[in-house]
C-alpha positions, 0 to 999 in steps of 0.5 A: 433612264440609265445614268453612267456610274463613276467608272463609266464616266472615267472610261468615257473621259479617257476615250475622249482624251485619247481621241481629242487630246488633253490631260489624263487624270481626275482632279476632284473625285468628289466633284465628279460624284456630285455631278453624277448624283445631281443629274440623277436627282434632277431627272427624278424630281423633274418627272415627279 
């Protein structure tokens, strides 16, 4: 399984904001990185 990195997640967010509206920017970089890491770890440990 391939997971997006931080830059890809920010790019996706930017595209969604352009399409649907919202405020640009990242409130908490640490929370974003934590969420990305959690998804990878959950997928790994559920399959092992």
